[in-house]
N, C-alpha and C positions, 0 to 999 in steps of 0.2 A: 343467439349464439350457433356460431356456422358449423355446420353437421358435415364433416370430413374426417378421413384419418389420416393423422398427423405421425410423422415419423422421425425421430431425433436423427440427425446426421451431423457428422465433423463438419465445422466452416473451415473455410479457406482464407488466406489474405484476398482474394478476390472479393469476399463478402464485406471488407471493411468498411464500405461506405453504409450497406445496410446495418451494419452494427451500431455504426453512429446514427443513424437514424432513427433506431430500436432505443439507444439510451436516450436521446434528445425527447422521445416522445414520451419520457416519464419524468424529465427535468434533470437528467445526469448528464454530463458532459463528458463523456469520452472522445477523445479525437484519433486522428489516425496515427500520430506516434504511440499513444497509449495502445490502440489495437496491435502494430507493429511490435511493441514491447512484450505485450501479453503472447502474441502468439510465436514469438521468437524464444520465450521459456515455458510455453504450456500447449494445451489443446481448448479448441472452442468449440462448444455442442450446441446446438438449436434445432429448432422448427421453423418451415416455410409453409405459406397457405397455397391455395391453388395457383396463385400469380406468380410465386415464387419471392415473396416479401419474407423476408426474416421476421418473425413473430415473437422469437425467444432465443434466449443466449444462457449460458453459463459457463465459466472458463476455469480450468484446474493448472496449476502450476507446479510444477514436481522441483521439488529442492534435496540434496544429496546430505546424508542416507536417512530416509525414510519420513521425510515432511513434504506433505502438499497443502496447498490453498486453494479454496475456490470462491470465484466472485464474479460481477457481471452477471448476477442471477438477476433476468428480466423476463417479462411476459407481458406483450401487447394486451392493452387492457380490455382491447375488444376479445380477447381469445382467454380470459379468465376464467377458473372456476371447471375447465379442462382437464387438470393436471401435468399441465407441461413444464410447470417449475420444477416438479417434484421428479419428473422423467428428465430434465436435462440435468440436474443434479447428481440424480442416480447415473445417468452417464458418465459425469465427472468421475464419481467414485469409482466405477467399474473400469474406468481407465486406468487406476493406479492399484499397487498392489495391496490387498486387502489387510496387510500388516504396517502399511502408512497410518503414522498420526495427520489427520485432515482436520485443518482449523478453516475457519471463516467468522468475517465479522459481519453480524448479521443487522437488518434493518429490523424496526419494531414490526412491521407487516410481516418480513420473511419470518420471524423467528419460529413461529408456531409450526411452519414447515420442518424446519430443522430439528426442533423438539421431537416432533415425530417420526424424524427418520434418525435418531440416536445421538444426535448432539447436547452437550451439556455446556454449559457457561463457566469458564473457569477465569474472565478477567474481563475487562472494559477498556476501551480507547476514548479520550478526550479529542473529538473534532473541533479545534480551535481556528478560529479566523481573526484577520487585523484589516482593518480598514486605513486605519493612522498609527504606523509603528513609528516608536519613540525609543531612544537610546539608553534606555534602563541597563539593558544587557552588556552594554559596550566594556565597563569595568567593574566585575562583580569582587576582586579580593587581589591580595599582591600575587598569587598563583599566575595571574594574566601575564606578569612581565616577564615568566619562564615559559612562554609560549610563543609559536610562531605562528600566524595563519595565513594561508598562501592558497593559489589556484592549484587544484588537483591535476597531476599529471601522470605520465604513461608509466612513471618510476615508482607511483605511491601504488598502482593499483594491486601487486602483491600482498601489499600491506591492508589495504581495505578491505581485502577478501578475507584476510584473516581475522581482522577486529570483527566484521559481518558475520563471520562464521560463531564466533562467541557469544555475540550478543545475540542472533537468531536460534542457536543451536543445530544449524546444518549450513551446507554449503551452497551459497547462492551466485555463483560465479557467471554462470550464464545470465542470470538477470541483472546482475550487476553491471556487466558488460552491455547488454541493451539498456539499460537506465541511463549510464554514462552519456550514450549515445544520443539519446532524449534530451539530456539534462541542458538547461539553459547556463548554469554554472555547476562547477563542483570545487570544494573548497578540502582541505587537510589541516590540521592542526599537528605541528612536531613539538615535543618537548625541547628544552635544550642541551639537550645529548642529540638531538636530531631523530628521533624516534617518535613514530607515527602514534599520535594518541586519540585521533580523530576524523571522521569525515563525514562529509554532507553534501547533498544534490540539491539545487534548487531545479525545478521542472515548471514550464510554462503550458500552464491550460487554458482551455476557453474563457476561464472564469478567473481561477486563482495562480498566482504563483505559487506552488507546492511547495513546500520544504521538506525534502526525505528522500529516503532515509536519512536520520542521523544517528551516528554510533560515537559513543566518546568514553573514555577510560575515567572523565571526570565531569561534572555539572559545568565546572566553568570554561571548559574547553567546547561543549555543547552551544552554552551561552555565545561564545565568541563566533562560532560557527553561523548561528542565527544572525546575529548582530553583521558578520560578515556579507550572508546572503539576502536579507532583510533590508540594511542599510544601504546597499547600492540596489534596491527598487524600490525607492521610495514613491509614492503614489499607486501602488499596486496593489491588488486584494492581496492578501497571504493567507496560506492555510498550511496548519501543521497539526498530524494526529498523533496524540502523544499516549504512551501506555498509563493505565491506571496506577503502573509501580514508580511513577515520576511524581509525586505531589510536590514537593519543592520545585521542581521544574515548572510545572503548569503555573504555578503562584508567579513565578517570575515573569513568565509568558504573559500573565494577565497583567501585570505592572508595567510590562512593555505593550499595551495595546491590543492584546488578545483576549477572545471571548469564547466561551464555551456555546456551542451552535448544539452540537449532538453529543450522546453519551453511549455508545451501540456495545452491546455484547462480544468478547471474544469467544466462540465455541468449539468445542473440536470432539471430534470421534474417533474410534479405537486407542485411545490413550486417556487415563485419569487427569494428565496435566500436559501442559507443551513439554516440548526438548529442553533440556538443562539449558539457560542464559544465566549471563552473568551481570544483569541489570546495565548494561552500558548502552540500549536502545531509547534512544531519546526521542526518535519520530519515525514512525514508518512510512514506507514510501508512498502507499496508498492502500486501503482498505482492501482491495483485490489482493495485493502482494504479503500480504501479512507483516 
């Protein structure tokens, strides 16, 4: 084990490649666009070794009012057992108001660390992946005829911000703007009176086309958006992370060719439960974003 004093520091956009390399070293697939979205919405902390290489990281994103999320908690395998993971998570926590509800989605490996720092489990998400999408989501009910699915435009942004706030329990304007820039596709659903009733993004990562966030006032609208985004990208590996609170939607996705890969816990600190949500969140953006 290296014998040296390591200090937590705030990382910058110039550290993007170092963070990508650190991520790849443990089999994660953060890319340049991911890092840019994270840094535009929050703060990244980490350690360097004597050569200046980044050997740990953790990011915290803040949403208003009073909700923050932690992710990208990574420690180089050669430096584990030195308390670096705890140190970077603590740096994230120290960067926000101590009254904020802080949430994270834990790996099984990281769960004991978070429990030791006072986090507790409030729910789970289902990481679903698909290598061969079929079209069973295209027509789920007569309600489909009352909807219009179309590409997301600038005129829709105030509406998706409002839908997202009700779904998440916090205002994520900065994050949504950054995620939209990152997205390969954006989609909205309007009802027959022109009211916005759903939105979704598809972001191309190194391995998966990631579907999320997906927010909709009805399950049929969520299904229509998944079909729109997945159907235009046949042959791609697809991924969506669905909250445990949507079991019927999870079953529909299973019928469409998705399979559950992992089932990580949602953990929080400084509160007994997440901010009030209206059960319209069908797919999270990614585990780091909550």
